[in-house]
C-alpha positions in Angstrom: 145.5 67.9 57.8 148.2 65.7 59.2 148.6 62.0 59.1 149.6 60.4 62.4 150.8 56.8 62.8 150.4 55.2 66.2 151.0 51.8 67.6 148.3 50.3 69.8 147.9 46.8 71.3 145.9 44.4 69.1 143.2 44.1 71.8 142.7 47.9 71.9 142.6 48.0 68.1 139.9 45.3 68.0 137.8 47.1 70.7 138.0 50.5 68.9 137.2 48.9 65.6 134.2 47.1 67.0 132.8 50.1 68.9 133.4 52.4 65.9 131.6 50.0 63.5 128.8 49.5 66.0 128.2 53.3 66.2 128.5 53.8 62.5 131.9 55.6 62.5 135.2 54.9 60.8 138.1 54.2 63.2 139.6 57.5 62.1 136.4 59.4 63.0 136.2 57.6 66.3 139.8 58.3 67.3 139.7 62.0 66.2 136.5 62.5 68.2 138.0 60.7 71.3 141.1 62.8 71.1 139.1 66.0 70.7 136.9 65.1 73.7 139.9 64.4 75.9 141.5 67.7 74.9 138.3 69.6 75.6 138.0 68.0 79.0 141.6 68.9 80.0 141.3 72.4 78.7 138.1 72.9 80.6 139.8 71.8 83.8 142.6 74.2 83.2 140.1 77.0 82.4 138.2 76.4 85.6 141.4 76.4 87.6 142.4 79.8 86.1 138.9 81.2 86.7 139.0 80.0 90.3 142.4 81.6 90.8 141.1 85.0 89.6 137.7 84.7 91.4 136.6 87.0 94.1 136.5 84.4 96.8 134.4 86.6 99.2 131.7 86.9 96.6 131.9 83.2 95.8 131.6 82.3 99.5 128.7 84.7 99.8 126.9 83.1 96.9 127.7 79.6 98.1 126.1 80.5 101.5 122.8 81.1 99.7 122.6 77.5 98.6 120.4 75.5 101.0 122.1 72.6 102.9 120.0 69.7 101.8 120.3 66.1 100.7 120.5 65.6 96.9 117.4 64.5 95.1 117.1 60.8 94.5 119.4 59.8 91.6 121.7 62.9 92.0 123.8 61.3 94.7 127.6 61.0 94.2 128.6 57.4 93.3 130.7 55.6 95.9 134.5 55.9 95.4 136.1 53.1 93.4 138.7 51.1 95.4 142.2 50.4 94.3 142.2 52.8 91.4 143.7 56.3 91.2 142.9 58.8 88.5 145.8 59.8 86.4 145.8 62.8 84.1 147.3 61.8 80.8 
């Protein structure tokens, strides 16, 4: 295992410490879990992009055409877009 020293703003340190304590984790456990979740999310996006690039698009389009065109069930709607913010991949 490797030790990593990072510098974070005091406000972020306090927020992480409070949340970790509230959830019954050490700060180390909290940060390791957060980093692992972020890594998994980014790797999943890359995996899905690779799979889409290799996919048989005609078969995909055929399967997609079988999905009925209907409004989503109540509670399954997409949230409205947030204004003034853009997502950045970090």
